[in-house]
Z-matrix of the N, CA and C atoms (Angstrom, degrees):
N
C 1 1.440
C 2 1.555 1 114.31
N 3 1.364 2 118.82 1 -17.09
C 4 1.415 3 123.16 2 -179.89
C 5 1.450 4 108.52 3 -73.09
N 6 1.416 5 121.35 4 -18.25
C 7 1.505 6 122.05 5 179.97
C 8 1.433 7 111.35 6 -71.03
N 9 1.384 8 123.21 7 -28.42
C 10 1.430 9 128.56 8 -175.96
C 11 1.442 10 108.93 9 -65.91
N 12 1.327 11 119.03 10 -53.99
C 13 1.544 12 122.15 11 -178.83
C 14 1.517 13 107.90 12 -56.91
N 15 1.281 14 118.78 13 -43.78
C 16 1.388 15 120.07 14 179.73
C 17 1.547 16 117.38 15 -63.62
N 18 1.350 17 113.71 16 -39.03
C 19 1.338 18 119.08 17 173.87
C 20 1.501 19 115.60 18 -62.86
N 21 1.319 20 114.16 19 -41.45
C 22 1.468 21 124.95 20 179.34
C 23 1.618 22 109.21 21 -63.40
N 24 1.395 23 109.68 22 -40.98
C 25 1.503 24 111.11 23 176.91
C 26 1.430 25 114.12 24 -73.56
N 27 1.285 26 119.43 25 -25.61
C 28 1.470 27 121.47 26 174.53
C 29 1.531 28 110.07 27 -65.04
N 30 1.383 29 116.22 28 -46.08
C 31 1.383 30 124.49 29 -176.70
C 32 1.463 31 107.83 30 -63.94
N 33 1.298 32 115.56 31 -47.78
C 34 1.539 33 118.95 32 179.19
C 35 1.492 34 109.96 33 -59.47
N 36 1.355 35 123.23 34 -39.27
C 37 1.457 36 122.70 35 -178.94
C 38 1.509 37 107.75 36 -66.94
N 39 1.327 38 117.45 37 -42.63
C 40 1.480 39 119.03 38 -177.95
C 41 1.501 40 111.16 39 -60.90
N 42 1.338 41 115.84 40 -40.59
C 43 1.459 42 120.69 41 -178.66
C 44 1.587 43 110.53 42 -67.45
N 45 1.267 44 114.67 43 -34.14
C 46 1.504 45 126.17 44 175.51
C 47 1.565 46 106.01 45 -56.84
N 48 1.341 47 112.26 46 -55.75
C 49 1.480 48 119.00 47 -173.86
C 50 1.587 49 106.96 48 -63.14
N 51 1.239 50 114.79 49 -50.29
C 52 1.530 51 118.97 50 -179.13
C 53 1.583 52 111.68 51 -51.19
N 54 1.241 53 115.14 52 -53.25
C 55 1.478 54 122.39 53 -176.63
C 56 1.479 55 110.97 54 -69.48
N 57 1.353 56 126.45 55 -28.13
C 58 1.444 57 125.71 56 -177.36
C 59 1.526 58 109.04 57 -74.15
N 60 1.292 59 119.49 58 -25.38
C 61 1.562 60 119.26 59 177.90
C 62 1.467 61 114.35 60 -62.04
N 63 1.448 62 120.20 61 -30.80
C 64 1.372 63 121.86 62 176.59
C 65 1.450 64 113.08 63 -108.69
N 66 1.365 65 117.36 64 27.38
C 67 1.541 66 117.82 65 -178.96
C 68 1.440 67 109.95 66 -130.66
N 69 1.299 68 119.83 67 153.51
C 70 1.537 69 127.40 68 173.89
C 71 1.592 70 99.12 69 -109.87
N 72 1.369 71 109.39 70 -177.04
C 73 1.466 72 115.72 71 177.52
C 74 1.602 73 111.02 72 -65.45
N 75 1.274 74 115.14 73 -24.70
C 76 1.421 75 119.65 74 -176.94
C 77 1.470 76 115.10 75 -100.62
N 78 1.354 77 118.30 76 1.71
C 79 1.601 78 118.83 77 178.59
C 80 1.380 79 107.67 78 136.60
N 81 1.351 80 119.33 79 -160.16
C 82 1.437 81 124.62 80 -175.24
C 83 1.512 82 109.87 81 -72.25
N 84 1.427 83 113.32 82 149.63
C 85 1.452 84 117.31 83 176.90
C 86 1.608 85 108.92 84 -69.20
N 87 1.356 86 117.54 85 130.72
C 88 1.451 87 119.27 86 -177.90
C 89 1.518 88 104.32 87 -106.07
N 90 1.396 89 113.01 88 130.83
C 91 1.436 90 121.33 89 -178.54
C 92 1.572 91 106.21 90 -109.62
N 93 1.297 92 116.14 91 139.39
C 94 1.522 93 121.24 92 177.25
C 95 1.462 94 114.65 93 -78.19
N 96 1.247 95 121.56 94 148.34
C 97 1.417 96 130.30 95 171.97
C 98 1.534 97 113.93 96 -135.67
N 99 1.178 98 118.02 97 154.37
C 100 1.506 99 123.15 98 172.56
C 101 1.475 100 108.23 99 -105.91
N 102 1.345 101 117.20 100 148.35
C 103 1.496 102 119.34 101 -177.63
C 104 1.600 103 105.20 102 -137.92
N 105 1.228 104 117.55 103 132.74
C 106 1.478 105 121.66 104 169.11
C 107 1.505 106 111.07 105 -125.81
N 108 1.310 107 113.98 106 135.43
C 109 1.397 108 121.92 107 175.87
C 110 1.487 109 112.85 108 -105.78
N 111 1.289 110 119.77 109 118.02
C 112 1.455 111 125.97 110 -173.84
C 113 1.551 112 112.60 111 -113.52
N 114 1.285 113 119.64 112 133.21
C 115 1.407 114 126.63 113 177.90
C 116 1.472 115 115.56 114 -138.71
N 117 1.281 116 120.54 115 73.17
C 118 1.456 117 121.63 116 -177.84
C 119 1.501 118 113.51 117 -76.76
N 120 1.316 119 116.59 118 -12.89
C 121 1.510 120 120.86 119 -179.79
C 122 1.452 121 110.31 120 -72.82
N 123 1.324 122 119.32 121 -26.01
C 124 1.477 123 123.43 122 -179.60
C 125 1.562 124 108.60 123 -116.11
N 126 1.333 125 114.71 124 18.25
C 127 1.494 126 121.71 125 178.51
C 128 1.463 127 114.89 126 46.17
N 129 1.307 128 114.35 127 52.05
C 130 1.479 129 122.40 128 -178.68
C 131 1.511 130 107.04 129 -104.72
N 132 1.316 131 121.63 130 152.41
C 133 1.344 132 132.77 131 179.82
C 134 1.577 133 105.97 132 -71.38
N 135 1.265 134 118.95 133 144.11
C 136 1.520 135 115.93 134 174.64
C 137 1.541 136 109.82 135 -72.81
N 138 1.305 137 112.85 136 142.66
C 139 1.466 138 121.31 137 175.94
C 140 1.479 139 112.36 138 -109.82
N 141 1.425 140 117.58 139 133.29
C 142 1.431 141 122.08 140 -175.20
C 143 1.563 142 109.97 141 -107.78
N 144 1.196 143 115.53 142 142.58
C 145 1.444 144 120.51 143 174.21
C 146 1.504 145 117.34 144 -137.76
N 147 1.281 146 130.30 145 163.15
C 148 1.289 147 131.74 146 169.49
C 149 1.554 148 111.84 147 -118.66
N 150 1.289 149 120.78 148 142.02
C 151 1.477 150 122.55 149 -177.56
C 152 1.538 151 102.90 150 -148.09
N 153 1.338 152 116.73 151 -177.18
C 154 1.409 153 126.99 152 169.79
C 155 1.462 154 115.33 153 -148.59
N 156 1.260 155 114.97 154 165.22
C 157 1.501 156 119.48 155 -176.94
C 158 1.559 157 105.37 156 -142.26
N 159 1.307 158 113.90 157 153.81
C 160 1.456 159 113.85 158 174.12
C 161 1.439 160 110.12 159 -68.78
N 162 1.347 161 117.64 160 146.92
C 163 1.446 162 120.39 161 -175.82
C 164 1.611 163 109.24 162 -60.86
N 165 1.358 164 117.32 163 131.45
C 166 1.430 165 121.52 164 -170.20
C 167 1.496 166 114.24 165 78.83
N 168 1.388 167 119.45 166 -5.50
C 169 1.400 168 124.04 167 175.04
C 170 1.511 169 115.27 168 -69.53
N 171 1.336 170 119.19 169 174.58
C 172 1.466 171 119.70 170 -174.91
C 173 1.531 172 108.86 171 -111.66
N 174 1.267 173 115.81 172 161.27
C 175 1.484 174 124.41 173 -176.70
C 176 1.532 175 111.83 174 -55.46
N 177 1.396 176 118.30 175 -32.94
C 178 1.346 177 119.40 176 -179.36
C 179 1.552 178 113.70 177 -58.77
N 180 1.401 179 112.65 178 -41.02
C 181 1.381 180 117.84 179 174.18
C 182 1.461 181 118.13 180 -62.56
N 183 1.291 182 121.88 181 -36.00
C 184 1.527 183 126.74 182 171.02
C 185 1.528 184 107.79 183 -65.41
N 186 1.296 185 124.30 184 -43.82
C 187 1.442 186 122.50 185 175.07
C 188 1.486 187 114.01 186 -62.52
N 189 1.385 188 121.47 187 -39.00
C 190 1.354 189 121.86 188 177.43
C 191 1.515 190 110.82 189 -67.38
N 192 1.288 191 120.99 190 -38.14
C 193 1.442 192 126.36 191 -178.27
C 194 1.507 193 106.32 192 -66.79
N 195 1.264 194 116.17 193 -43.15
C 196 1.497 195 123.69 194 175.79
C 197 1.606 196 112.39 195 -57.31
N 198 1.338 197 113.42 196 -50.51
C 199 1.514 198 121.66 197 179.35
C 200 1.565 199 111.15 198 -58.12
N 201 1.330 200 114.12 199 -36.78
C 202 1.460 201 119.49 200 179.69
C 203 1.488 202 112.56 201 -71.81
N 204 1.269 203 120.08 202 -34.03
C 205 1.396 204 127.39 203 -171.84
C 206 1.599 205 114.04 204 -90.89
N 207 1.354 206 112.89 205 -33.40
C 208 1.479 207 119.80 206 -174.46
C 209 1.597 208 112.89 207 -113.43
N 210 1.312 209 120.53 208 109.08
C 211 1.467 210 122.73 209 -178.32
C 212 1.580 211 110.18 210 -60.29
N 213 1.285 212 119.14 211 -21.41
C 214 1.529 213 122.50 212 -174.12
C 215 1.469 214 109.08 213 -95.15
N 216 1.237 215 121.95 214 8.99
C 217 1.541 216 124.71 215 177.76
C 218 1.513 217 108.10 216 -126.83
N 219 1.332 218 117.20 217 117.54
C 220 1.441 219 122.91 218 176.59
C 221 1.607 220 107.97 219 -137.80
N 222 1.208 221 112.59 220 148.96
C 223 1.542 222 119.02 221 178.80
C 224 1.553 223 112.31 222 -152.54
N 225 1.246 224 117.20 223 154.72
C 226 1.385 225 126.28 224 178.59
C 227 1.450 226 108.32 225 -126.99
N 228 1.418 227 117.84 226 147.45
C 229 1.412 228 123.53 227 170.08
C 230 1.451 229 118.22 228 -119.05
N 231 1.321 230 122.35 229 167.21
C 232 1.511 231 123.55 230 -178.73
C 233 1.556 232 96.74 231 -128.55
N 234 1.370 233 113.44 232 139.93
C 235 1.500 234 116.02 233 175.78
C 236 1.457 235 108.62 234 -107.70
N 237 1.344 236 112.73 235 116.38
C 238 1.572 237 122.99 236 176.41
C 239 1.405 238 108.77 237 -86.88
N 240 1.360 239 120.52 238 128.88
C 241 1.443 240 122.87 239 -179.93
C 242 1.597 241 114.93 240 -55.95
N 243 1.273 242 116.39 241 -32.19
C 244 1.474 243 121.46 242 178.63
C 245 1.423 244 119.96 243 -98.30
N 246 1.306 245 114.93 244 -29.70
C 247 1.498 246 119.25 245 -173.06
C 248 1.644 247 113.49 246 -116.18
N 249 1.250 248 115.08 247 3.55
C 250 1.516 249 118.87 248 176.12
C 251 1.490 250 115.19 249 80.19
N 252 1.325 251 116.61 250 -152.67
C 253 1.417 252 123.02 251 -175.64
C 254 1.524 253 116.83 252 -81.82
N 255 1.345 254 112.55 253 128.67
C 256 1.517 255 124.04 254 -178.76
C 257 1.426 256 106.74 255 -112.29
N 258 1.393 257 114.55 256 141.21
C 259 1.480 258 120.78 257 173.61
C 260 1.591 259 105.64 258 -75.91
N 261 1.258 260 121.56 259 118.84
C 262 1.351 261 125.69 260 -175.18
C 263 1.583 262 113.08 261 -98.50
N 264 1.305 263 116.22 262 -48.99
C 265 1.509 264 121.95 263 178.30
C 266 1.502 265 111.38 264 -137.34
N 267 1.281 266 118.31 265 153.70
C 268 1.485 267 125.77 266 170.83
C 269 1.588 268 103.62 267 -132.83
N 270 1.263 269 112.32 268 128.33
C 271 1.577 270 119.08 269 174.85
C 272 1.491 271 111.78 270 45.89
N 273 1.390 272 115.43 271 44.32
C 274 1.479 273 120.86 272 173.86
C 275 1.548 274 114.17 273 84.70
N 276 1.294 275 116.88 274 -3.72
C 277 1.505 276 116.34 275 -178.53
C 278 1.556 277 108.68 276 -106.02
N 279 1.237 278 119.43 277 114.53
C 280 1.421 279 127.34 278 -174.60
C 281 1.560 280 114.52 279 -102.54
N 282 1.213 281 123.85 280 143.02
C 283 1.439 282 126.21 281 170.75
C 284 1.419 283 109.85 282 -69.27
N 285 1.378 284 118.23 283 152.25
C 286 1.362 285 126.32 284 -173.11
C 287 1.580 286 109.17 285 -143.38
N 288 1.338 287 113.83 286 120.91
C 289 1.464 288 119.44 287 -174.03
C 290 1.541 289 108.67 288 -62.88
N 291 1.420 290 119.31 289 -38.34
C 292 1.389 291 123.76 290 -173.95
C 293 1.570 292 111.86 291 -73.40
N 294 1.373 293 116.06 292 -26.77
C 295 1.449 294 124.49 293 172.71
C 296 1.512 295 111.74 294 -90.24
N 297 1.301 296 114.11 295 -7.01
C 298 1.549 297 122.06 296 -179.18
C 299 1.538 298 108.58 297 58.81
N 300 1.303 299 115.44 298 46.10
C 301 1.552 300 117.63 299 178.03
C 302 1.531 301 103.75 300 -119.80
N 303 1.451 302 111.60 301 151.73
C 304 1.446 303 118.99 302 174.26
C 305 1.475 304 104.49 303 -161.05
N 306 1.432 305 113.16 304 172.67
C 307 1.451 306 122.75 305 177.19
C 308 1.517 307 110.06 306 -96.79
N 309 1.405 308 114.67 307 107.84
C 310 1.386 309 120.42 308 177.51
C 311 1.528 310 107.33 309 -85.99
N 312 1.441 311 111.44 310 140.68
C 313 1.456 312 118.49 311 -178.67
C 314 1.481 313 109.47 312 -114.83
N 315 1.296 314 115.39 313 124.53
C 316 1.540 315 125.40 314 -171.43
C 317 1.547 316 106.74 315 -127.86
N 318 1.333 317 106.12 316 153.23
C 319 1.426 318 115.15 317 170.15
C 320 1.536 319 108.51 318 -120.51
N 321 1.396 320 117.04 319 131.26
C 322 1.463 321 120.47 320 -171.91
C 323 1.502 322 106.53 321 -111.95
N 324 1.366 323 115.88 322 126.59
C 325 1.543 324 120.89 323 174.66
C 326 1.559 325 106.36 324 -133.93
N 327 1.264 326 116.56 325 118.03
C 328 1.452 327 121.09 326 175.57
C 329 1.548 328 114.73 327 56.59
N 330 1.326 329 117.47 328 35.35
C 331 1.490 330 120.12 329 179.80
C 332 1.409 331 112.90 330 88.19
N 333 1.368 332 121.50 331 -4.51
C 334 1.442 333 127.88 332 -177.58
C 335 1.547 334 110.00 333 -98.67
N 336 1.281 335 122.89 334 122.97
C 337 1.434 336 126.57 335 -177.96
C 338 1.451 337 109.18 336 -100.43
N 339 1.310 338 117.84 337 132.57
C 340 1.480 339 123.21 338 176.98
C 341 1.616 340 108.05 339 -127.70
N 342 1.327 341 110.27 340 127.41
C 343 1.500 342 114.69 341 174.59
C 344 1.523 343 113.25 342 -76.83
N 345 1.328 344 115.40 343 124.75
C 346 1.459 345 118.77 344 -174.73
C 347 1.537 346 108.64 345 -60.33
N 348 1.286 347 115.88 346 148.68
C 349 1.511 348 120.35 347 -174.10
C 350 1.514 349 105.72 348 -104.71
N 351 1.308 350 122.79 349 5.68
C 352 1.390 351 126.25 350 171.75
C 353 1.528 352 108.50 351 -141.99
N 354 1.386 353 116.00 352 162.47
C 355 1.342 354 120.25 353 -173.61
C 356 1.547 355 111.50 354 -81.57
N 357 1.362 356 116.17 355 -172.92
C 358 1.487 357 126.39 356 -176.33
C 359 1.453 358 109.77 357 -70.00
N 360 1.343 359 119.46 358 -23.69
C 361 1.482 360 120.38 359 -178.24
C 362 1.475 361 114.71 360 -87.85
N 363 1.395 362 114.63 361 -6.31
C 364 1.524 363 123.90 362 176.53
C 365 1.529 364 117.82 363 -115.82
N 366 1.387 365 112.24 364 -27.26
C 367 1.583 366 116.35 365 -174.56
C 368 1.473 367 109.38 366 -71.32
N 369 1.310 368 117.45 367 132.98
C 370 1.430 369 125.25 368 172.08
C 371 1.468 370 110.33 369 -106.52
N 372 1.291 371 119.83 370 102.00
C 373 1.564 372 122.62 371 -178.77
C 374 1.527 373 104.86 372 -63.73
N 375 1.416 374 105.68 373 152.11
C 376 1.591 375 119.66 374 173.03
C 377 1.568 376 103.89 375 -91.59
N 378 1.374 377 112.55 376 162.88
C 379 1.445 378 119.43 377 -177.88
C 380 1.612 379 104.36 378 -64.67
N 381 1.403 380 111.85 379 135.41
C 382 1.466 381 122.93 380 175.68
C 383 1.571 382 114.18 381 66.44
N 384 1.317 383 116.20 382 15.91
C 385 1.428 384 121.04 383 -177.25
C 386 1.577 385 104.20 384 -71.66
N 387 1.402 386 110.34 385 151.54
C 388 1.485 387 116.03 386 179.88
C 389 1.504 388 108.79 387 -113.62
N 390 1.429 389 113.55 388 110.79
C 391 1.492 390 122.15 389 -177.44
C 392 1.477 391 105.09 390 -98.97
N 393 1.346 392 110.96 391 132.16
C 394 1.392 393 120.28 392 171.01
C 395 1.597 394 117.28 393 -108.56
N 396 1.274 395 121.23 394 123.54
C 397 1.469 396 128.01 395 177.04
C 398 1.467 397 99.59 396 -97.95
N 399 1.365 398 118.29 397 109.66
C 400 1.552 399 118.72 398 178.22
C 401 1.501 400 108.41 399 -123.52
N 402 1.351 401 112.47 400 127.75
C 403 1.466 402 121.59 401 -178.86
C 404 1.563 403 103.87 402 -78.49
N 405 1.278 404 115.32 403 122.44
C 406 1.541 405 120.07 404 -170.05
C 407 1.484 406 111.44 405 -135.09
N 408 1.270 407 116.27 406 176.12
C 409 1.447 408 117.63 407 -178.21
C 410 1.585 409 102.92 408 -138.39
N 411 1.388 410 117.28 409 153.94
C 412 1.353 411 117.57 410 171.86
C 413 1.534 412 108.83 411 -125.57
N 414 1.259 413 117.37 412 158.74
C 415 1.524 414 116.67 413 -175.54
C 416 1.551 415 104.32 414 -108.27
N 417 1.384 416 112.41 415 146.89
C 418 1.472 417 114.09 416 -176.64
C 419 1.552 418 101.67 417 -90.76
N 420 1.391 419 107.30 418 155.29
C 421 1.526 420 117.33 419 -174.64
C 422 1.561 421 99.51 420 -97.40
N 423 1.415 422 110.79 421 139.64
C 424 1.464 423 112.29 422 174.90
C 425 1.416 424 107.68 423 -79.34
N 426 1.328 425 118.29 424 146.53
C 427 1.403 426 124.79 425 171.90
C 428 1.520 427 113.09 426 -76.88
N 429 1.240 428 122.78 427 130.00
C 430 1.417 429 124.38 428 179.31
C 431 1.543 430 112.31 429 -104.70
């Protein structure tokens, strides 16, 4: 029976080591990100924001933190049972399947834009990363 408390103590010590890597004396390390909202479809000027996320945290957390701090930034999400959280609307503009519009999420680095391969509930931004939320459209392909 003495082995069980020793095993629990070992697991507890391992968890302490793992959580200390991303922590400061005051809590998790916060990393800054930049965020731009673009909506060329409605001819709106881009809006720029700054936010932060806990190191290793996901973009959804940065968006929530921004929404709490900035009264002129609002967003909604939709939870899909198979694919997770989708960005549904930003500042009152929602994607629409019938109009073939959606919010595209990009990362910009030195003028190069990359579409994120995961959603806001999974993507972990890097320090000082520039995230673009771009209201976009897709065109349907005709069946031949």
